[in-house]
N, C-alpha and C positions, 0 to 999 in steps of 0.2 A: 758435762764438764763440771768439775768441782773447783770452786773458788776457795781461796784460803785468806783469812784475815788474821794478822798478828796484832793484837790489841794490848799486849803486855806492857806497853809504855804508858797506857792511859788509866786513869782512875774513873770510877763510876761517877756520873752516868755516861761518860763519853763512849765506852765500848758498847753499851746498850744502844745508844742513839745511832752509832755507826752501823750496827748489825740490823736494826729495825729499818733504817734508811735503805740499806742494801736489799733486804728482803722485800720491801715495798716495790722495788724496781724490777723484780723478777717474778715471772708467773710459775715457772718450773725450774728447779735447779737444786744443787747441793752446795753447802757452805760449811767449811771447817773453820772454827774460830779458836783462838788462844787468847786468854785474858788472865789477869792476876787478882783482880778485885773480887773477893767472894760475895760482896753485896750484889753483884750483877746476876748471880746464878739464878735466884728465884725469879727475878724479873725476866730473865731469858726464858725460863721454863714456862711461866704463865703466859708470856707473849707468844710463844710458839703455838700454844693452844689456840689463841685468838687468830693467829695468822695462817692457820691451816698447815702447820709444819709438823714434821715428825722429828724427834730427837733420836738419832741413831746411836750416838755416843755422848756420854756425859761423865767425864772422869777428871781426876786431878793427880798431878805428880809434881813433887818438889815445889809446891806453891803456885803452880801454873794449872789453870783449868782448861780443859779441852771440851769442845762441843762440836758434834757433827750433825748438821741439820739438813733435812730434805724438805723442800717446799713443792707442793703440787697444787695447781689451780683446780678449782672445782666450782663450776657455776651453780650447782645445786645447793652448796653450803650457804646457810644463812649466817650473817655475822654473829659472833658470840660476845656476850658481855662477861667480862671478868673484872675482879677487883684485886689489886695488888696489896698484899698485907704488909709489905715492907718496901723500902726503897733505899736509895743511897744516903 
């Protein structure tokens, strides 16, 4: 099942926080998000690495960003440490 989130009405960090909260609640699944604040993009990409997610699509059209994310649980994966170089 693919869930979709339209976050175009929100400014960073709210889209980021909503996506992370959603991904923390699911073990396996797919999520399509739409957002408009470009500051969220790098934060999403770095966090997807940390949360064991694959970015299947990362595009932009007419000022709207689209990201298609797949999350798969893996008990053998150790937590990863990342540092965000930018933020909102």
